[in-house]
N, C-alpha and C positions, 0 to 999 in steps of 0.2 A: 350418439350415446350407441357402443358397440352391442347388439343382441346376442343372447343366450342362442346357440346353435340346436339344433335337434337331436339327441343321440341318437346312434346307429349301431346299439347291442344286437350279433345275432340272437337265434332261440339258444345255440349251445352256451353263449355268452349270458343271459341273461339267467339259465341253469343254473350257472359257476356263480353268478353273482347271489341268488335266491341264498346257497347251501352256504355260501360262503364270505361273503363281503359286504352285502347288507345290515346294517345296524338292526335288531331285532325290539320290539316293546309293546306293550298292549295300544301305546301312544300312536302306532302308528297303522296306515288300513293295512286290510288282508290284501295279501295277493292273490291272485286270480289264477297263477301258474304254482304256486309250492303251495296255497292257502294257510300260510304263515301273515303274524302282523309284521311288516319291517318295511326301512326307509326307500323309498323309490331308487332308481339308479340315476336321477337327476337329484337327487335329498343326496346321495354321495359325492357325485361333482360336485354339488353345492359347496358341503363341509372340506373336502379337500384341496378346493381349489380357495380356502380361505376367504372369500369371497370376488375373486379376480375373474373377471370376465371373460380374458384374455386366456386364462389357466383353463378357466372349464368348457372354452371351444377347444383350444390344443386336445382336450380329452373326448370330450363330444364326438369329435370328429375323429377319432382314434388316430389323428397324427402322433400322437405320446401319449405313456402312461407310465405313469411314476409304478416302483416296484409296492409287490402284495400287502406291505405291514403298512405302508402308506396311506392304501387304499381302506386295508381295515382300523387304523385307527388314526387317521388325522382329522383334527377339527372338534373329536370328541374328548371332553374331560373327566382326565383320569384313566384314560383307556391304554396308557403306554405309548411306546416308543415307535416313531413312522420308520426306523433305519430297521433295515432287515439284517443285514450281515455285522459280525463283530468276531473278534479275535482275542485269545486270551492267550497268554503264556504261562504253562504251571511252573512253577519254582520247586526245588526237591525238598519239599517240607508237607507235613500234615496241613500244618495252618495256611498255607497255598492250594493243598489240593483239597479241600472242603470248601475256601473262601470261593474259586471258581467255579467250583459247582455252583453255591451259592446264585453267584451271576450269571450263570448260564442260565440257571433255572426261571430266575429273573427274566432275563431275555427271552428264551422258549416261548412262558406264560401268555407273550404279547404276538407272538409265531414268529420272532428272530431266528436266525440261523447264529452257531458258532463254530468257530474254529480254534483249534487246540494247539498250540507246539507244545512238544513232551521232551523234545532233546535235553533241557534240564535234571529229568528225573531220573533216579542212578540207577543201575539194571538189577532185573528180577533176582535175588535173593544176596545180595550186599547187604553186610551190615549195619546195622543203624545206632549207633552210639547211646544214645539215649534212653530206647528201650532192650539192649541186647540183643533183638529183633531182627528181622532180617526184609530186607525192601521187597512190597509186593511187584515192582516193576510196570513201565507203560503200558501192558497189556491190561493190566488188571485193574487200570487206573481207566482206559477204555469202556470197558466195562458197567465202573461206578458212574460214569458222565450218561451211560448207555442207559441204564437204570432212570437215572433223574429224567432225563427224555421221556420216557417210556409211560413216567407216570404224569410227565405234564402233558403228552398228548391225550392223557383220559378226558382232559375239561379245556386243551386249549383250541388254539383257531385251528392246528394244521399238527401234520405227525413232525417231529422230531426235526431237523436236517444239523449234522452235527460232520466236521472232517480233524481226524486225528495225523497231524505231520510227527514223524522221528526222523532225524538225519540218517543218511544214508552209513556214516561210521559208528550207529550208539549200539552198544553189545548188543542187545535184545532186538537188532534189528529184521533177523532172519523169525523169531515169535512173531514180530508186529506184521510182518507179511505175509505171514500165514495164518493172522489170527480168523481168517473170513473163507479160508481154501475148503475144508470142510464141511462147513455150511453153510452157504451165501447169505442166507438169513440170519445167522449170526451175527451181531450189533448192526443191525439193518438200519439204524439212522443214522448210520457215522460211513462217510465216505473215507477210504484212509490215501497217503501220499507218501511217499519216503522224499524228502529234503536232499537233493543232488546237487553239490558244488559241480564249477567246472572240473577242476583233479578229477573226480571220482567221472564222470562222463568222456574226459577226453584217455583216461588209462585204459574205462569200459572200450572204449573205440576201438583202441591199438594196443593193446595185449591183450590177448583172449585168453592166456592161463592164466592172466591176474586177478585177485580176488575182488576187483572191480569189476570186471567183466564175469564173473561165477555167479557178481550176486545179483548184476540187469538181467544173467537169464533168468537167475530167480523169481525175479518182479515179472519178466514176460510170460514166463509159465504160468503164474499165478494168474494176471491180468488174464492171460488167454482162459483159464477155468473157470474164472467170475468176476471179471471185471474191475476187480480189486489186486493190488494197489495201480495208482497214478502217481508221474512223479512230480516236484517242484522245483523247481531251476533256481533255486534260489541265489546263485550269485546273480544271473540275468535280474531278475526282480531287482535284486540292490543295487544295482547300475542307476535303475530309474529311483531307487529313492527319493522323492525332494527332502526330505527333511532326516540325513542322515546323522544330526547333530542328538536325536531324540532317540535314537534305538535303530536297528535291524528291520529288516521286514521278515522276520521268521516264518511266518506262516501265512496260510489265507482262511477264508472264507470258504464254508460247505463244497462250495461248487468253482472255484481253484480263481475266479475272477478279482478276485480282491486282496492283493497282497497288503497286510496291514499290521501295523503296530501293536506293543499290546495293549491293551483296552479299547483300539482303535473300532468304530462303526462305520459306515459306508450309508450314504443316499441314492441311490439308484435309480431309473427312468431309461426308457427306450423308446426310439426314433421309429416309426412305421415305415420303411423304407418302399414299400406297395404302394403307398397310400402318394408318392412321390413320381410313379410313372405315369407321362401325359403323351397322349397321342401326335407323333410328328412326324419329321422327316429324316431328324439323325439326332445320336447323341451328343448331349451340350456339354461337350468336354476334350479341350485339344490334347489330355492326355491320352484317352482311351483312342480318338479318332476315327472314330465307326462312320462310312458313309453308305445310308441305310435308303434304296429305289426307293421315290414316292411311290413306285406301282405297287408297293407292298404295304398294305391299308394296316396289318396288326402288327407290324412294329413299333413299338414305344420309345419313346427318349424321358432323360430323367430332369426332374425340375431342381438344378444348382441352387439355385436360387430364394427358391422355396425352402428348400436344406437349412440354407442359413438362417434364415425367420424363425424356422423351426426349432434350430440349435440355440440361439438365442434366447427364446424365451424359455426354451425348456433347463437352462442353464440357469434362467433369472427364479423358476419354479422352485428347480433342487435347492437353492441354495435359499429359496422363505421356507422352504420345506424343514432346514436346518434350523431356520431362526425359532421356528414354529414347536422346534423337536422335543421331547423329555425322555429322561435315562431313567434306567433303574440304580442306578449309584453313582455317587460323586466325582469318582477315578474316570468313569466311562464318560462323562458330559464333561468331566475337562479334556480329555483324550480330542474328543469329538471336536471341542473347539480351539484347541489349538489349531488343528490344522485344515477344519473345514470340509473335510475331503466328499468331495460329490463323483457320481460317476454316469456320463451320461453315455448310451450304448445304440444296440439298432435292434431289428427285429424286422421278421419281414424280409429278409434278402432273396432266400428262394423265392419267395414271387414275384420279388421286383425282375429277379433274373429271365425267373417265364416270361411274367409279362412282354418283357423287352425284346425275347424269343433267340436270349444268349441263354447257349448251355452254360451249367454249375462247372464242368471241369472242359475251361477254356481260357487262354490268356484272357479273350476281351471281359470274363467276368471278375479275373485278378486284377487286372489294370482299373476296370471300375471300382471295385472293393478297395483298390489303396487310394484311388481319387474322390472316391465319396467319404470316406474314415479320414483323409487330408483335409479337405474341406470341413467336416465337424470339428475336429483338434483344433485348426486354425483359429475358425470363427470362436469354437467355446473359449479357446484362450484369450482369444480378443473381449470376449462380454465380460468373465473373471478379473478381466484388468481394467475394465472400466467398471462394473460391480465395486473391485477393493476401491476405486478413485472415488467414487461415491461414499460407499458403507467403511473402508477400511480394511487393512489386507487381514489374513490371519493371522493369529496370535504370533506364531512362529516363525513367518516367513521371513525369509531372508530377503527375498523381494519385496521389497514394501508397495507395490502394486498391484500383486494378487489377492483374491480373493478367498480363492480356494488350491489345496495343497495341490488336486488333483481334480481332473475334469472330467477326462475319459473313460469308460472301463465297460466289456461286453458282458453282460448276464445272460443264463443259459433262456429266460423268460417263458420256465414251462407255464404260469398259468397265466401271466398278462398276455400272450398272444392267445390265447384263447378265448380273452375279452376282446383283441384286436382284430380276432378270425384272420390272423396270417402266422404263416411259417414262423418258429424259433429260431431268434437271434441268428446265427451266421447258418445253421443247419441247411441242408439240404433236406425237398419234403424225404420223409420219412417212408411214405408210400402215396400211392396214388390217389389211395382210400385207406383209413387208417382206426384204429380203437384206441382212445386216451382215456384210463383209468385213473379217477381221481381216489383220493384217498379212504375213502370210505368204497373203492369199487365201483363205485357209479360210472358207466360208461359211457362215452363222450365218442358219437363218429362224425369222423372230419373226412371231410373229400376234396382234393383239389380239383375244381371243374377244369379240365382241360378243355373243352369245346364252349365251353361260354365265354373266359377268359383269354385263353391265350389261340383263338384259332386252329390251327395244324399244328402247334408247337407240344411234342410233350416233353417234360420233362424230365429228367433220369431222377429217378430214386436212391436214397444215402448207399445202400448195397451194392448199386452199378456202376456207382463212382471209387478209382482210385485212390484208394488211404493217401496215395502222393497228393492229390488235389484238395483233400480235406487238409491236409499242413498247409498247403498254399494259401487257403485262404486264411487260415488262422494266422498264418506269416505275415500276410498283408495287412490286415485289420492291426494287428499288432503295434507294426511299425509305427503306429498314430495312431497307438491308446496309450495315456499314463497308467492306469493300472494293469491289466492281463486280460485275457479272453477267456472265455468259457466256450468249450467245445469239446467235443465228443466224437473221435475218429471209428464213426458206426462201421461196419466190420462185417462180411459175409459169414456163415457156421464155416465154412471149410479153412477159415485163414489160420494160417501157421505161426506159431512161437517166434520163428527166426522173422517173419514180416514182423510181428511184434514190435520186436527188438530195434529193429532197423528202423520204426518208425521214432520210438524213443529218440534214438541218435538223430533222425533227421530232424523232429522239433528242438533239439536242443539247438542243434548247427544252424537253426532259422530263426533264431533269436524269439521264440517262444520260450514263455514263462513257465509251461506247466504242458502235460500232456494226459489226456484221461482216452482209452479203447474200448471201448466194448464188441466183444464176435457176437453175433446173432445169436439166440439160446444158451448162451452160456449159464443163463440162471432160467430156474424154472418159474419163477413170477415174473413179469415184465410190466413198465409203465409205458408202454406203448406194444400193440400188435397190431399185423396187416388186416386188413379186412375189418367189414363189421359185424364179425361172429359174437357171442357172446363171451363170456371170462374164459380164458385158453382152459383146453382140461389137461394135465400130464399124462401122456400116455402110461396104460399099463396091461400089463400082457394078458389075452384071452386064454391060454394056457397053462401052460406049468411054469409056476415061479416056486424060488426060497420061500421060507416061510420061519418063523419064528414063535413057538410055543412058549408061554412062560406060565407057574402054577403061582396061583398068591392065595393069603387071607389076609383079608381086614376085617379085624373083628370077628365077629362068629361066621361069615360071608367067604365061601371058598369060592375057586373058580380056576378058570384059566383065559388067561390073554392069546389072540392069536394073532402075529399080524403076518401082512403079507408083504415082502420086502420087492423090491425094486430091481431090477434084474441090473442096472447102469453104474448104481450105486449103493447097493444094499439100505437104501434106507424106507421106512417105511409110506406105503403109499395105501394101506388098506388094514382095518383091524374087524373082527369078531372077536365078541365076549360069552364067553359060556358061565352059567353061575348053578350050582347045584343046590337045590330043594328049595329055591326060593321064592318059586309062585310065576304066575302068568305077567300079573302085573310089571312085577322087577324084572322079569325075563323081556318083557315087552321094553320099559325104559334103556334096560342095557343095548338092546339091540340099534334101540333110536340113538344111543349114544356113538357106539361102533359106527352106524352108516354115514351119520353125521360128519363124523371124524375121517369118515374112511371120502365122504364126498371134497370135504376141505382139503383133505392131503393131495385129491387127485385133482381140485381145482387151480392151486397154486399158492393155498393159503401154506404157511412154514409152520412145520413143527414146532419148532421156540413160540411162536405166536399162540398156539393151540396150547402149549404147557402152561405158557404164561398166564392165559385166561381160566385155566381150569384147577390148576395149582392153589392149594390154601383152602380151594371150596369144603365148606362144615355141613354134613349129614347124616344120618346112619345109615349104614354102619359104618363105624370107623373104630378107630384104638388099635390094638398091638397086630403088628403084621408078623411074619414067618423072614423077615425080609433083611437081612443086618445091614445094607446098607440104605433100607427104610422102614428105623423099625415100628415107627408107627406112621399112620396117617389118617386124616379128619376126614375122608368119605372114600369113596369106590375113585372118585375123580380126583382127588387128588393124588389118590395113588398112580392111576393108570399116568396121571401127568408127569410125576416124579421117576417111576422108572421107566417111559419114554426118556425122559430128561438125561439120565443116569444112564441107559443103554445107547440113547442114538444121539445125543447131543453132547457136544465137545465140553460147552459152558453150560452154567447154570444162568436162569433168566430173571428178571427181575421180581422174582418171589423173593431172591436173596436180599437180606436186610441193609445192602450194601456199604455195610461196614467189614473188616477182615479181622481173623484171631490174632490175638497177641502170641500166641504160641509158634502158630505152623504159615503162618500169612494167607491162609485158604480163605474165602468168603464164608462168612456167617449166616446163618437160616434164621427166618422165625419158625422155632416148630413149638405149640402146645404151649405158647406165652411163654416161651422161653428164647434165647438167643441162643443158637447153639453150631457147633461148627460143624462143617460140611464135610470134615473130612473124619470119618468115622475111625481111624484109627487114632485120633490125638484128642479126644474128649472134653475139650473144653468147654461149657456152656457158663451160659449167663442165667439165672433165673429174676 
């Protein structure tokens, strides 16, 4: 009888498990690490493995881990879905917009991410015959779904993750690609991507004066500024659609690795390639063909036979997760059962290469990548055919031997790579030591132990590697992946817009299904920072800088807001508040508010998030103001937040009701118990 193996989680992994993954409750023992009552890591693996000791050991050894939502919810009655990736097409009707919002909220409640295809939505200000009004357009719908995600985040397991995709020929495409330009933290639950056809990319590459080329320039400029948008090559994706009779792969999940049909989910999991490197004298592959001198003991070799064993077991496991899965809506359940898509991918690729003393930027690395993914793909296909013969093919299969419409997919593995203590997905090492910030800004210090693991070999980090090698790796893996590959082309800060444009064209020509770039430092708040310092502080000048003074009145309180503005973008980085005749207690509290806001702004907290938390707070003094754009305020905090919003932000935050004015289509806000149009020139209200 097979025995359960001991778990091998690191200290970082145990911290993340305590915070996010382990089921909590009074019936569980008290944890010595965090002091809370929750299940043990062994309990978690037991419920997730459905009592199968082979699945248990696969995870305990950290050879393979399923996606986070599976670890959250599998084996818990009523806990929700084990799938993490969903995609919805929005039709051009209020019914569809609201229905997709409902499904999205249910999915995100249990930690799932959602991609939206917005191409069917009519352009902004187009007439609506049924109401004689004007359409709000795709960008306004993004804000509506953003508000839902923010609401769900308040009580959910992790921050909302969403993707908005709009075709390159949509009339609102410029507004769409610019929607995060002025404030990168606007719509911070969303990635956005432009769906590009082969025709569009071909014209953009050949005719520099064409509208296609100019639009690609604008996309590159925006991505250079803040990382958005990415590109989705829809025709490339459609060529590998296993079920074209069911519909088109119009969009993807939030990280772009899952081109999906409407309402489809996908179950993902990743093999830890670093666990398959063994000591030896040569790389066991006829394709790579690298002879390693036996006099170099630090060189390793890759265990392809064990890779096949893990692949077969992982495919069985992912298929069984689908059998034990539940979904929040019957249409999602049907879509999942019709195609039974699973996505087996990899993580620990950079660790694997470093352990073998192979540079990331080398032909040897690309050849090995091709051989590894070809092995996973062919072995996975053999296993799904075997399962299909034993259990039956997926219902919409046109090949009656296949159990799953897709088998392979490479996800970014943002959290599970921390649990597995390996490098993420296909990415090179971000740095030799760096800090990863969890959703609550808890820092995790991660280090690449060069001397202990790799001898004298020092792997290059992401920004030391040319963008061409990033694309080479993505294209090599994509060749043998059913779905797609999540990969960010990390770029140094001095990268030009022209280089980003070249990256787009290269990724398309090489057969990638999408591409995302990120230029170091283009956003004030990053998920990872080099070194083991505390949360990064944004620079603010010590000498003269621009300031804005605003005189206010709330109820019977009069005073001034003094905003210190950052030289780079004239956005607030500091606040002082003075109020007349209020006494020392109130003055002290106002000082505290100003100090905390200043520290937050300079520590990378977005102004939008601060506004979101402060707006709507109710306490005295409150009442009428002298500001025509903010006629009443429920407190001084409410006034400060709403003034900052209308002065510095281009959009309203989730304090909006989520409705739109029937007269002018502007967002509707909750104010003094009424629904009021945010456009003060309109005057519409409903009490």
